[in-house]
Biopython code that builds the backbone (N, CA, C, O; Angstrom):
import numpy as np
from Bio.PDB.StructureBuilder import StructureBuilder

atoms = [
    (1, "UNK", "N", (-18.883, -3.448, 3.711)),
    (1, "UNK", "CA", (-18.452, -2.757, 2.503)),
    (1, "UNK", "C", (-19.573, -2.852, 1.474)),
    (1, "UNK", "O", (-20.116, -3.929, 1.227)),
    (2, "UNK", "N", (-19.906, -1.730, 0.887)),
    (2, "UNK", "CA", (-20.945, -1.689, -0.137)),
    (2, "UNK", "C", (-20.442, -2.296, -1.441)),
    (2, "UNK", "O", (-19.237, -2.341, -1.691)),
    (3, "UNK", "N", (-21.378, -2.765, -2.273)),
    (3, "UNK", "CA", (-21.040, -3.380, -3.550)),
    (3, "UNK", "C", (-20.860, -2.295, -4.616)),
    (3, "UNK", "O", (-21.713, -2.113, -5.485)),
    (4, "UNK", "N", (-19.736, -1.581, -4.532)),
    (4, "UNK", "CA", (-19.384, -0.552, -5.508)),
    (4, "UNK", "C", (-17.871, -0.382, -5.489)),
    (4, "UNK", "O", (-17.206, -0.908, -4.596)),
    (5, "UNK", "N", (-17.318, 0.339, -6.451)),
    (5, "UNK", "CA", (-15.850, 0.481, -6.503)),
    (5, "UNK", "C", (-15.268, 1.046, -5.213)),
    (5, "UNK", "O", (-15.880, 1.879, -4.543)),
    (6, "UNK", "N", (-14.072, 0.571, -4.885)),
    (6, "UNK", "CA", (-13.356, 1.000, -3.685)),
    (6, "UNK", "C", (-11.989, 1.539, -4.105)),
    (6, "UNK", "O", (-11.339, 0.980, -4.988)),
    (7, "UNK", "N", (-11.570, 2.605, -3.479)),
    (7, "UNK", "CA", (-10.249, 3.183, -3.691)),
    (7, "UNK", "C", (-9.343, 2.782, -2.528)),
    (7, "UNK", "O", (-9.767, 2.775, -1.373)),
    (8, "UNK", "N", (-8.104, 2.452, -2.843)),
    (8, "UNK", "CA", (-7.086, 2.177, -1.829)),
    (8, "UNK", "C", (-5.939, 3.151, -2.035)),
    (8, "UNK", "O", (-5.662, 3.567, -3.160)),
    (9, "UNK", "N", (-5.269, 3.514, -0.938)),
    (9, "UNK", "CA", (-4.055, 4.306, -1.094)),
    (9, "UNK", "C", (-3.072, 3.965, 0.014)),
    (9, "UNK", "O", (-3.442, 3.564, 1.118)),
    (10, "UNK", "N", (-1.818, 4.142, -0.327)),
    (10, "UNK", "CA", (-0.706, 3.935, 0.596)),
    (10, "UNK", "C", (-0.066, 5.293, 0.826)),
    (10, "UNK", "O", (0.281, 5.989, -0.128)),
    (11, "UNK", "N", (0.090, 5.670, 2.075)),
    (11, "UNK", "CA", (0.717, 6.940, 2.442)),
    (11, "UNK", "C", (2.091, 6.664, 3.026)),
    (11, "UNK", "O", (2.250, 5.769, 3.856)),
    (12, "UNK", "N", (3.073, 7.424, 2.598)),
    (12, "UNK", "CA", (4.422, 7.298, 3.142)),
    (12, "UNK", "C", (4.893, 8.689, 3.528)),
    (12, "UNK", "O", (4.956, 9.587, 2.689)),
    (13, "UNK", "N", (5.219, 8.862, 4.787)),
    (13, "UNK", "CA", (5.792, 10.117, 5.268)),
    (13, "UNK", "C", (7.029, 9.775, 6.076)),
    (13, "UNK", "O", (6.940, 9.237, 7.180)),
    (14, "UNK", "N", (8.192, 10.098, 5.508)),
    (14, "UNK", "CA", (9.444, 9.751, 6.173)),
    (14, "UNK", "C", (9.557, 8.249, 6.333)),
    (14, "UNK", "O", (9.616, 7.518, 5.344)),
    (15, "UNK", "N", (9.589, 7.791, 7.558)),
    (15, "UNK", "CA", (9.717, 6.355, 7.843)),
    (15, "UNK", "C", (8.400, 5.722, 8.264)),
    (15, "UNK", "O", (8.380, 4.578, 8.717)),
    (16, "UNK", "N", (7.312, 6.445, 8.121)),
    (16, "UNK", "CA", (5.997, 5.962, 8.540)),
    (16, "UNK", "C", (5.125, 5.696, 7.311)),
    (16, "UNK", "O", (5.045, 6.532, 6.410)),
    (17, "UNK", "N", (4.474, 4.531, 7.276)),
    (17, "UNK", "CA", (3.614, 4.133, 6.173)),
    (17, "UNK", "C", (2.280, 3.661, 6.726)),
    (17, "UNK", "O", (2.238, 2.990, 7.757)),
    (18, "UNK", "N", (1.183, 4.005, 6.048)),
    (18, "UNK", "CA", (-0.129, 3.494, 6.444)),
    (18, "UNK", "C", (-1.031, 3.407, 5.214)),
    (18, "UNK", "O", (-0.816, 4.091, 4.213)),
    (19, "UNK", "N", (-2.050, 2.544, 5.317)),
    (19, "UNK", "CA", (-2.994, 2.309, 4.232)),
    (19, "UNK", "C", (-4.336, 2.946, 4.559)),
    (19, "UNK", "O", (-4.710, 3.075, 5.725)),
    (20, "UNK", "N", (-5.060, 3.345, 3.506)),
    (20, "UNK", "CA", (-6.398, 3.894, 3.658)),
    (20, "UNK", "C", (-7.283, 3.408, 2.513)),
    (20, "UNK", "O", (-6.783, 2.984, 1.472)),
    (21, "UNK", "N", (-8.608, 3.472, 2.711)),
    (21, "UNK", "CA", (-9.555, 3.119, 1.660)),
    (21, "UNK", "C", (-10.717, 4.106, 1.682)),
    (21, "UNK", "O", (-10.945, 4.797, 2.675)),
    (22, "UNK", "N", (-11.452, 4.160, 0.563)),
    (22, "UNK", "CA", (-12.624, 5.024, 0.480)),
    (22, "UNK", "C", (-13.431, 4.693, -0.759)),
    (22, "UNK", "O", (-12.982, 3.940, -1.623)),
    (23, "UNK", "N", (-14.637, 5.266, -0.842)),
    (23, "UNK", "CA", (-15.518, 5.029, -1.990)),
    (23, "UNK", "C", (-15.372, 6.071, -3.097)),
    (23, "UNK", "O", (-15.704, 5.795, -4.250)),
    (24, "UNK", "N", (-14.881, 7.266, -2.762)),
    (24, "UNK", "CA", (-14.892, 8.340, -3.750)),
    (24, "UNK", "C", (-13.508, 8.893, -4.100)),
    (24, "UNK", "O", (-13.405, 9.774, -4.955)),
    (25, "UNK", "N", (-12.455, 8.405, -3.469)),
    (25, "UNK", "CA", (-11.119, 8.917, -3.743)),
    (25, "UNK", "C", (-10.829, 10.249, -3.071)),
    (25, "UNK", "O", (-9.791, 10.860, -3.324)),
    (26, "UNK", "N", (-11.747, 10.707, -2.210)),
    (26, "UNK", "CA", (-11.547, 11.969, -1.499)),
    (26, "UNK", "C", (-11.666, 11.813, 0.013)),
    (26, "UNK", "O", (-10.933, 12.461, 0.760)),
    (27, "UNK", "N", (-12.566, 10.974, 0.465)),
    (27, "UNK", "CA", (-12.763, 10.717, 1.893)),
    (27, "UNK", "C", (-12.161, 9.355, 2.216)),
    (27, "UNK", "O", (-12.511, 8.353, 1.592)),
    (28, "UNK", "N", (-11.254, 9.318, 3.192)),
    (28, "UNK", "CA", (-10.454, 8.124, 3.443)),
    (28, "UNK", "C", (-10.643, 7.595, 4.859)),
    (28, "UNK", "O", (-10.843, 8.360, 5.802)),
    (29, "UNK", "N", (-10.576, 6.251, 4.992)),
    (29, "UNK", "CA", (-10.623, 5.570, 6.283)),
    (29, "UNK", "C", (-9.341, 4.763, 6.425)),
    (29, "UNK", "O", (-8.992, 3.980, 5.541)),
    (30, "UNK", "N", (-8.655, 4.952, 7.519)),
    (30, "UNK", "CA", (-7.387, 4.249, 7.751)),
    (30, "UNK", "C", (-7.628, 2.754, 7.950)),
    (30, "UNK", "O", (-8.614, 2.343, 8.563)),
    (31, "UNK", "N", (-6.703, 1.950, 7.417)),
    (31, "UNK", "CA", (-6.746, 0.493, 7.571)),
    (31, "UNK", "C", (-5.544, 0.078, 8.399)),
    (31, "UNK", "O", (-4.407, 0.312, 7.990)),
    (32, "UNK", "N", (-5.767, -0.530, 9.549)),
    (32, "UNK", "CA", (-4.680, -1.091, 10.343)),
    (32, "UNK", "C", (-3.728, -0.066, 10.929)),
    (32, "UNK", "O", (-4.010, 1.133, 10.937)),
    (33, "UNK", "N", (-2.583, -0.558, 11.425)),
    (33, "UNK", "CA", (-1.617, 0.302, 12.115)),
    (33, "UNK", "C", (-0.651, 0.988, 11.148)),
    (33, "UNK", "O", (-0.619, 0.681, 9.956)),
    (34, "UNK", "N", (0.129, 1.917, 11.682)),
    (34, "UNK", "CA", (1.247, 2.500, 10.938)),
    (34, "UNK", "C", (2.380, 1.480, 10.906)),
    (34, "UNK", "O", (2.527, 0.675, 11.825)),
    (35, "UNK", "N", (3.179, 1.520, 9.842)),
    (35, "UNK", "CA", (4.335, 0.639, 9.716)),
    (35, "UNK", "C", (5.608, 1.469, 9.691)),
    (35, "UNK", "O", (5.654, 2.527, 9.064)),
    (36, "UNK", "N", (6.631, 0.995, 10.367)),
    (36, "UNK", "CA", (7.949, 1.617, 10.322)),
    (36, "UNK", "C", (8.659, 1.075, 9.091)),
    (36, "UNK", "O", (8.947, -0.120, 9.022)),
    (37, "UNK", "N", (8.941, 1.925, 8.128)),
    (37, "UNK", "CA", (9.535, 1.466, 6.869)),
    (37, "UNK", "C", (11.058, 1.412, 6.874)),
    (37, "UNK", "O", (11.666, 1.178, 5.830)),
    (38, "UNK", "N", (11.676, 1.622, 8.016)),
    (38, "UNK", "CA", (13.143, 1.587, 8.036)),
    (38, "UNK", "C", (13.688, 0.206, 7.700)),
    (38, "UNK", "O", (14.841, 0.091, 7.286)),
    (39, "UNK", "N", (12.888, -0.845, 7.868)),
    (39, "UNK", "CA", (13.358, -2.200, 7.548)),
    (39, "UNK", "C", (12.950, -2.639, 6.145)),
    (39, "UNK", "O", (13.218, -3.779, 5.766)),
    (40, "UNK", "N", (12.313, -1.773, 5.367)),
    (40, "UNK", "CA", (11.911, -2.114, 4.005)),
    (40, "UNK", "C", (13.073, -1.852, 3.055)),
    (40, "UNK", "O", (13.068, -0.870, 2.312)),
    (41, "UNK", "N", (14.041, -2.712, 3.084)),
    (41, "UNK", "CA", (15.237, -2.532, 2.273)),
    (41, "UNK", "C", (15.907, -3.875, 2.064)),
    (41, "UNK", "O", (15.870, -4.728, 2.951)),
    (42, "UNK", "N", (16.519, -4.080, 0.906)),
    (42, "UNK", "CA", (17.226, -5.339, 0.684)),
    (42, "UNK", "C", (18.522, -5.407, 1.474)),
    (42, "UNK", "O", (19.124, -6.477, 1.565)),
    (43, "UNK", "N", (18.969, -4.290, 2.051)),
    (43, "UNK", "CA", (20.142, -4.323, 2.921)),
    (43, "UNK", "C", (19.795, -4.852, 4.313)),
    (43, "UNK", "O", (20.686, -5.282, 5.047)),
    (44, "UNK", "N", (18.528, -4.826, 4.682)),
    (44, "UNK", "CA", (18.114, -5.211, 6.029)),
    (44, "UNK", "C", (17.880, -6.721, 6.170)),
    (44, "UNK", "O", (18.062, -7.271, 7.256)),
    (45, "UNK", "N", (17.486, -7.382, 5.106)),
    (45, "UNK", "CA", (17.097, -8.792, 5.212)),
    (45, "UNK", "C", (18.286, -9.682, 5.578)),
    (45, "UNK", "O", (19.439, -9.358, 5.293)),
    (46, "UNK", "N", (17.976, -10.800, 6.212)),
    (46, "UNK", "CA", (19.011, -11.706, 6.695)),
    (46, "UNK", "C", (19.207, -12.923, 5.801)),
    (46, "UNK", "O", (20.284, -13.519, 5.801)),
    (47, "UNK", "N", (18.182, -13.301, 5.038)),
    (47, "UNK", "CA", (18.244, -14.562, 4.308)),
    (47, "UNK", "C", (18.103, -14.393, 2.800)),
    (47, "UNK", "O", (17.717, -15.335, 2.108)),
    (48, "UNK", "N", (18.412, -13.207, 2.282)),
    (48, "UNK", "CA", (18.366, -12.991, 0.843)),
    (48, "UNK", "C", (17.018, -12.563, 0.298)),
    (48, "UNK", "O", (16.872, -12.419, -0.916)),
    (49, "UNK", "N", (16.018, -12.353, 1.160)),
    (49, "UNK", "CA", (14.726, -11.892, 0.677)),
    (49, "UNK", "C", (14.840, -10.435, 0.248)),
    (49, "UNK", "O", (15.681, -9.697, 0.762)),
    (50, "UNK", "N", (14.012, -10.029, -0.675)),
    (50, "UNK", "CA", (13.980, -8.628, -1.070)),
    (50, "UNK", "C", (12.790, -7.969, -0.402)),
    (50, "UNK", "O", (11.653, -8.390, -0.614)),
    (51, "UNK", "N", (13.028, -6.951, 0.395)),
    (51, "UNK", "CA", (11.947, -6.220, 1.051)),
    (51, "UNK", "C", (11.964, -4.762, 0.635)),
    (51, "UNK", "O", (11.402, -3.913, 1.327)),
    (52, "UNK", "N", (12.594, -4.465, -0.474)),
    (52, "UNK", "CA", (12.705, -3.086, -0.931)),
    (52, "UNK", "C", (11.382, -2.529, -1.422)),
    (52, "UNK", "O", (10.395, -3.254, -1.549)),
    (53, "UNK", "N", (11.374, -1.260, -1.689)),
    (53, "UNK", "CA", (10.163, -0.573, -2.106)),
    (53, "UNK", "C", (9.867, -0.842, -3.571)),
    (53, "UNK", "O", (10.751, -0.746, -4.422)),
    (54, "UNK", "N", (8.610, -1.180, -3.858)),
    (54, "UNK", "CA", (8.123, -1.366, -5.220)),
    (54, "UNK", "C", (6.779, -0.668, -5.326)),
    (54, "UNK", "O", (6.076, -0.519, -4.327)),
    (55, "UNK", "N", (6.422, -0.246, -6.511)),
    (55, "UNK", "CA", (5.135, 0.398, -6.727)),
    (55, "UNK", "C", (4.339, -0.448, -7.703)),
    (55, "UNK", "O", (4.830, -0.775, -8.783)),
    (56, "UNK", "N", (3.108, -0.809, -7.334)),
    (56, "UNK", "CA", (2.256, -1.601, -8.205)),
    (56, "UNK", "C", (1.070, -2.154, -7.440)),
    (56, "UNK", "O", (0.887, -1.857, -6.260)),
    (57, "UNK", "N", (0.272, -2.956, -8.113)),
    (57, "UNK", "CA", (-0.899, -3.585, -7.505)),
    (57, "UNK", "C", (-0.738, -5.093, -7.613)),
    (57, "UNK", "O", (-0.336, -5.619, -8.651)),
    (58, "UNK", "N", (-1.057, -5.772, -6.530)),
    (58, "UNK", "CA", (-1.042, -7.236, -6.536)),
    (58, "UNK", "C", (-2.095, -7.730, -5.551)),
    (58, "UNK", "O", (-2.389, -7.061, -4.560)),
    (59, "UNK", "N", (-2.653, -8.885, -5.823)),
    (59, "UNK", "CA", (-3.597, -9.511, -4.897)),
    (59, "UNK", "C", (-3.268, -10.979, -4.779)),
    (59, "UNK", "O", (-2.679, -11.575, -5.681)),
    (60, "UNK", "N", (-3.653, -11.551, -3.662)),
    (60, "UNK", "CA", (-3.472, -12.981, -3.467)),
    (60, "UNK", "C", (-4.703, -13.544, -2.782)),
    (60, "UNK", "O", (-5.326, -12.869, -1.963)),
    (61, "UNK", "N", (-5.049, -14.757, -3.108)),
    (61, "UNK", "CA", (-6.188, -15.434, -2.495)),
    (61, "UNK", "C", (-5.637, -16.451, -1.505)),
    (61, "UNK", "O", (-5.634, -17.653, -1.773)),
    (62, "UNK", "N", (-5.175, -15.966, -0.371)),
    (62, "UNK", "CA", (-4.518, -16.817, 0.622)),
    (62, "UNK", "C", (-5.462, -17.844, 1.233)),
    (62, "UNK", "O", (-5.004, -18.860, 1.755)),
    (63, "UNK", "N", (-6.766, -17.604, 1.180)),
    (63, "UNK", "CA", (-7.737, -18.536, 1.772)),
    (63, "UNK", "C", (-8.320, -19.494, 0.747)),
    (63, "UNK", "O", (-9.201, -20.289, 1.077)),
    (64, "UNK", "N", (-7.847, -19.434, -0.486)),
    (64, "UNK", "CA", (-8.280, -20.320, -1.570)),
    (64, "UNK", "C", (-9.781, -20.252, -1.821)),
    (64, "UNK", "O", (-10.426, -21.278, -2.036)),
    (65, "UNK", "N", (-10.340, -19.033, -1.793)),
    (65, "UNK", "CA", (-11.761, -18.842, -2.078)),
    (65, "UNK", "C", (-12.033, -18.723, -3.576)),
    (65, "UNK", "O", (-13.189, -18.634, -3.990)),
    (66, "UNK", "N", (-10.994, -18.723, -4.375)),
    (66, "UNK", "CA", (-11.098, -18.597, -5.827)),
    (66, "UNK", "C", (-11.856, -17.341, -6.233)),
    (66, "UNK", "O", (-12.683, -17.375, -7.145)),
    (67, "UNK", "N", (-11.574, -16.227, -5.553)),
    (67, "UNK", "CA", (-12.180, -14.935, -5.870)),
    (67, "UNK", "C", (-11.207, -14.127, -6.720)),
    (67, "UNK", "O", (-10.005, -14.393, -6.729)),
    (68, "UNK", "N", (-11.731, -13.151, -7.423)),
    (68, "UNK", "CA", (-10.902, -12.302, -8.273)),
    (68, "UNK", "C", (-10.988, -10.848, -7.808)),
    (68, "UNK", "O", (-11.864, -10.485, -7.023)),
    (69, "UNK", "N", (-10.083, -10.040, -8.296)),
    (69, "UNK", "CA", (-10.099, -8.598, -8.051)),
    (69, "UNK", "C", (-9.838, -7.908, -9.381)),
    (69, "UNK", "O", (-8.921, -8.284, -10.111)),
    (70, "UNK", "N", (-10.634, -6.908, -9.693)),
    (70, "UNK", "CA", (-10.477, -6.139, -10.922)),
    (70, "UNK", "C", (-10.038, -4.723, -10.575)),
    (70, "UNK", "O", (-10.560, -4.123, -9.635)),
    (71, "UNK", "N", (-9.093, -4.195, -11.320)),
    (71, "UNK", "CA", (-8.596, -2.844, -11.102)),
    (71, "UNK", "C", (-8.809, -2.037, -12.372)),
    (71, "UNK", "O", (-8.445, -2.475, -13.463)),
    (72, "UNK", "N", (-9.396, -0.861, -12.227)),
    (72, "UNK", "CA", (-9.626, 0.010, -13.375)),
    (72, "UNK", "C", (-8.465, 0.955, -13.633)),
    (72, "UNK", "O", (-8.230, 1.354, -14.774)),
    (73, "UNK", "N", (-7.737, 1.317, -12.584)),
    (73, "UNK", "CA", (-6.601, 2.203, -12.784)),
    (73, "UNK", "C", (-5.653, 2.118, -11.599)),
    (73, "UNK", "O", (-6.004, 1.633, -10.523)),
    (74, "UNK", "N", (-4.444, 2.605, -11.832)),
    (74, "UNK", "CA", (-3.424, 2.703, -10.792)),
    (74, "UNK", "C", (-2.754, 4.051, -10.976)),
    (74, "UNK", "O", (-2.346, 4.393, -12.086)),
    (75, "UNK", "N", (-2.634, 4.821, -9.904)),
    (75, "UNK", "CA", (-2.048, 6.152, -9.979)),
    (75, "UNK", "C", (-0.976, 6.277, -8.909)),
    (75, "UNK", "O", (-1.190, 5.895, -7.758)),
    (76, "UNK", "N", (0.167, 6.806, -9.287)),
    (76, "UNK", "CA", (1.271, 7.008, -8.349)),
    (76, "UNK", "C", (1.629, 8.480, -8.350)),
    (76, "UNK", "O", (1.901, 9.056, -9.403)),
    (77, "UNK", "N", (1.631, 9.093, -7.169)),
    (77, "UNK", "CA", (2.010, 10.495, -7.046)),
    (77, "UNK", "C", (3.078, 10.625, -5.976)),
    (77, "UNK", "O", (2.876, 10.203, -4.837)),
    (78, "UNK", "N", (4.203, 11.204, -6.334)),
    (78, "UNK", "CA", (5.280, 11.447, -5.371)),
    (78, "UNK", "C", (5.292, 12.923, -5.015)),
    (78, "UNK", "O", (5.195, 13.785, -5.889)),
    (79, "UNK", "N", (5.410, 13.206, -3.729)),
    (79, "UNK", "CA", (5.525, 14.591, -3.270)),
    (79, "UNK", "C", (6.992, 14.842, -2.958)),
    (79, "UNK", "O", (7.462, 14.544, -1.860)),
    (80, "UNK", "N", (7.701, 15.385, -3.919)),
    (80, "UNK", "CA", (9.140, 15.593, -3.788)),
    (80, "UNK", "C", (9.491, 16.708, -2.809)),
    (80, "UNK", "O", (10.663, 16.900, -2.484)),
    (81, "UNK", "N", (8.486, 17.445, -2.335)),
    (81, "UNK", "CA", (8.762, 18.540, -1.404)),
    (81, "UNK", "C", (8.884, 18.063, 0.035)),
    (81, "UNK", "O", (9.392, 18.794, 0.886)),
    (82, "UNK", "N", (8.421, 16.841, 0.323)),
    (82, "UNK", "CA", (8.497, 16.325, 1.692)),
    (82, "UNK", "C", (9.847, 15.656, 1.917)),
    (82, "UNK", "O", (10.259, 14.809, 1.125)),
    (83, "UNK", "N", (10.532, 16.026, 2.986)),
    (83, "UNK", "CA", (11.844, 15.418, 3.255)),
    (83, "UNK", "C", (11.709, 13.998, 3.803)),
    (83, "UNK", "O", (10.697, 13.652, 4.412)),
    (84, "UNK", "N", (12.720, 13.199, 3.585)),
    (84, "UNK", "CA", (12.797, 11.864, 4.169)),
    (84, "UNK", "C", (13.665, 11.975, 5.406)),
    (84, "UNK", "O", (14.761, 12.532, 5.349)),
    (85, "UNK", "N", (13.185, 11.447, 6.529)),
    (85, "UNK", "CA", (13.932, 11.538, 7.798)),
    (85, "UNK", "C", (15.304, 10.920, 7.664)),
    (85, "UNK", "O", (16.071, 10.905, 8.627)),
]
sb = StructureBuilder()
sb.init_structure("model")
sb.init_model(0)
sb.init_chain("A")
sb.init_seg("    ")
for serial, (resi, resn, name, xyz) in enumerate(atoms, 1):
    if name == "N":
        sb.init_residue(resn, " ", resi, " ")
    sb.init_atom(name, np.array(xyz, "f"), 0.0, 1.0, " ", f" {name:<3s}", serial, name[0])
structure = sb.get_structure()
């Protein structure tokens, strides 16, 4: 990864979700596998956890490297014309 700003996006189509990244906000590279979002609901959990849908940015330093992440903006766009399965 080059030392310059990176764009991330989350795509949701029906019950399928996937992540992508890019340098310019126009050309995207997929990150990891597709996820089935049918289990992303607080009705699905067994032990009281909340797995429902939320919109926002968060980071965690799970490896304790004491690194930071800076965000310049967050944009959310919903396409109301696409049906949900």
